[in-house]
C-alpha positions as CSV (number, residue, x, y, z in Angstrom):
1,M,-51.9,-181.3,-83.6
2,L,-55.5,-180.4,-84.3
3,E,-54.5,-177.3,-86.1
4,T,-52.2,-179.4,-88.3
5,A,-55.2,-181.6,-89.1
6,R,-57.3,-178.6,-90.0
7,Q,-54.6,-177.3,-92.4
8,F,-54.7,-180.5,-94.3
9,A,-58.5,-180.8,-94.4
10,F,-60.3,-182.2,-97.3
11,R,-59.3,-179.8,-100.1
12,P,-61.9,-177.4,-101.4
13,D,-61.2,-178.3,-105.0
14,K,-62.0,-181.9,-104.3
15,L,-65.2,-180.9,-102.5
16,E,-66.2,-178.8,-105.5
17,R,-65.5,-181.7,-107.8
18,L,-67.6,-184.0,-105.6
19,T,-70.5,-181.5,-105.8
20,E,-70.1,-181.3,-109.6
21,L,-70.2,-185.0,-109.9
22,E,-73.3,-185.3,-107.7
23,T,-75.0,-182.7,-109.8
24,L,-74.0,-184.5,-113.0
25,S,-75.2,-187.8,-111.6
26,S,-78.7,-186.4,-110.8
27,A,-79.3,-185.4,-114.4
28,S,-82.1,-187.4,-116.2
29,Q,-79.8,-188.5,-119.0
30,F,-76.9,-189.5,-116.7
31,W,-77.3,-193.3,-117.4
32,D,-77.7,-192.8,-121.2
33,D,-74.0,-193.6,-121.4
34,P,-73.5,-196.4,-118.8
35,A,-69.7,-196.5,-119.2
36,A,-69.3,-192.8,-118.6
37,A,-71.8,-193.0,-115.8
38,Q,-69.9,-195.8,-114.1
39,Q,-66.7,-193.7,-114.3
40,V,-68.4,-190.8,-112.6
41,M,-69.8,-193.0,-109.9
42,Q,-66.3,-194.5,-109.3
43,E,-64.8,-191.1,-109.0
44,M,-67.5,-189.9,-106.6
45,E,-67.0,-193.0,-104.4
46,G,-63.2,-192.4,-104.3
47,L,-63.8,-188.7,-103.3
48,R,-66.3,-189.7,-100.6
49,Q,-64.0,-192.3,-99.2
50,E,-61.1,-189.8,-99.1
51,Q,-63.4,-187.3,-97.4
52,T,-64.4,-189.8,-94.8
53,Q,-60.8,-190.7,-94.1
54,W,-60.0,-187.0,-93.6
55,R,-62.8,-186.7,-91.2
56,Q,-61.7,-189.7,-89.3
57,W,-58.1,-188.5,-89.1
58,Q,-59.3,-185.1,-87.9
59,Q,-61.4,-186.8,-85.2
60,W,-58.4,-188.9,-84.2
61,A,-56.2,-185.7,-84.0
62,S,-58.8,-184.0,-81.8
63,D,-59.0,-187.0,-79.5
64,V,-55.2,-187.1,-79.2
65,D,-55.1,-183.4,-78.3
66,V,-57.7,-183.9,-75.6
67,L,-55.7,-186.9,-74.2
68,L,-52.5,-184.9,-74.2
69,E,-54.1,-182.0,-72.4
70,L,-55.5,-184.4,-69.8
71,A,-52.1,-186.0,-69.3
72,Q,-50.5,-182.6,-68.8
73,E,-53.1,-181.6,-66.3
74,N,-52.6,-184.9,-64.4
75,E,-48.9,-184.5,-64.5
76,A,-49.1,-181.0,-63.1
77,A,-51.5,-182.1,-60.4
78,A,-49.1,-185.0,-59.4
79,L,-46.2,-182.6,-59.2
80,G,-48.3,-180.2,-57.0
81,E,-48.3,-177.4,-59.5
């Protein structure tokens, strides 16, 4: 299951886009056009939220893998294997 989570990790193109937007937002003239700046900030926030969700999902998948492994070990021990 964890391997599946890794395969669907936060896409590199989205990470690149987030980096581009962060660089753009740090420019001194960024707020010269408030409407455009707001659009950039909204896109950045959406990408950050998506990235956070992926990280949470990957952590959940990792936790489930550990729990399944423990359950299998307990089952094997109970059966005397």
